[in-house]
Phi, psi and omega in degrees: 000124183271126174245154175298138180307314185287337180296333180291341179272332194225320199300093164046080189312122177234136176287157181286355181273116177219171175285120179240151177234115179292128176270324178206190179288342185247352184238123172250144177251127179244123176267115182307319185300336182268350184286144180285124182255144178287145177302151185305323184280358182267347181292141179297161174260142182244136179240132177242117184054043179074007181252124181295125178244001177110213187256009180218121180282134179290161178271131175202170184299132177302327181300339184278346186279125176272311175201163174230137177232126178254119180258127178252018176298318179274168183299323186257354180083152181222132177249123180248120181242122177255137186248165179284330181228074178307139178079004179271007186260153174236082181282134182228144173282166178298324175297320179297320178297312180302306183302324183279320191250340188252126178250095184207139178271002179304131182282335184248146180221141175243128181255143172234140172234119179048051175071005175257127176298132180267122180245165176081202187282104181287344182298328182276344184276125179235150176230141177290120178310323182287347183270349180280125178274308176202166177230124182247126182255123181245159173236177181295337182288344179278352181239122182301322180288338181260341188300122177089337182273323181236138180243151174048063176225138171255140175251113182256112184259109181261127180250128182263171182269051176286162182304314180297315182295322182292322180295319178288332183295332182277353182271148174239131178253142180246121180233112179060244181249015182239153174253147180219136179288169184296337181244000000 
């Protein structure tokens, strides 16, 4: 399973210890609600170009990283990320992205970034606007399992300009009588 590089730094630290139920010899089921979460004060502090940005590193191109230094001198740890072009970012929250790019009256929103569901407190997650490749808006009617069961929800699928996504964006798929872009 491919996860965003930056997610390894920030998304709501959860220990790997959770309640699992074996379905078979090869499949374990983990219920997120049962996973042990670290207390809020235990999450590391992140610094971007020497500026404290909080407990979640924003998403931006890996190519912009000059170096990363992890300090374990403090109780909770500190992560220092230096970029090649400090100040060249336009960080936006998911709500800011929705308000700027999505025209929908739906009251509920589910966010996905590079096919990964965004969980937890979305207010802390920011993305560099220049790192967004495209935004695809889906509704409950686009999913057979949700059709009729859930009303008025948007699924906002944000695709970033990761190396893998840029490679797939240039591909064209032919299915029957329709053409479809790589993403």
